[in-house]
C-alpha angles and dihedrals in degrees: 000000000000119000117213127179114231087226086073089056091050092052094050094046090051092052093044093052090054094043095049093053095051108034132051115228115254094249091051090050092054094047091047091052090051090050091055090056093043099049111103103184114091092220090046090053091049092052093048090051090052091049090050090052089050091052091050093050091047092055097042098043098032093241117147115263088232133017088233099073089182140224109296112250114191126194109190127179112195121199111231090229091064122102117194120217137191099032150337119323096219091049089049092053092049090047089055091052091047093051093043095052095042099041092038092052090234121161113266106225105164123107120200096228127026092226106031090047101203111160115240088214095220103060093250145168100057125208103250126193114190128198126180113217137170122274136040102280134099117223114199130188118183113194116174107205121207117208100227086079097026090061089059093062120119140192120203120191098205128186116249088244089063087071125169093330089059090051091052093049091048091055093048092046092053092049094045091050091048092054110155094344095088093057098245145242081077140182113230120212117195132189120194123186135005115081136310093285098033095059090050092051091050091050090053093046091048089065090065095054115111106262091226093053111098125213113258089224112087098213091047091053090052092045092052091052093046094048092049090053094046093046091051089050089061089080096222089131133176111338089002090279097117134278147120098276112069097142132031095198145348116218119189131191125188136196137180114275143186122286090243100051149055109191116192127185128186120198114184126201130191125246091280095059090183119211138141127195130202136167118209 
């Protein structure tokens, strides 16, 4: 059994919130640089150059990549051999978000009630997804999610007969409908299978997968490549002003489902696709 103080979780969450909002992950940097070389439209190239300059300024001057510093989404895998001390884990995570957004001078975008709309003033509560795993480590992914792209998300409850062609059309429909509103070039996370809520969770989690990490499932790998090509053929382009690079990547996760259903969720993220990973 490994004892860990929840104060250690708070410290890491705070640092990760600040880091994610100021620095692009290494895989995103590489994919973005490739997109700049690939883009054919002059206006598209200009927009990508401006976005690159923005990313550089954000990192050098510690200014958030985007004014919408997102709602904090936390994926945390807890080893079953871990024992937490000194407080409640959920409270510790939210305290880390609170400190990160206040001390990092990040915009507080969370309201305490969806109808009454009173700002909580510290960007809490976070959206926390727990998973119990073997071992004595804690795996944390912090992914601040802005709502320009979040609002473009879709869930389709397809019939099994719709098959893979129905999945493809659902993805393209979501991206077409999003148009410029998701701040392209975008990363597209897709969840296929499970239930109504499971496919949405997979789509969100898919956005955090390293963009150079291929799916272990052959048909999924091919589907990701095909969808990236077809999305980029839509011509939406950087900033939604036309071009050959609409998406930087398409990441797909799958899960077993019921004989009577084929749930599909699409969660789109902007060109920043903010996420930070740590193992404690």
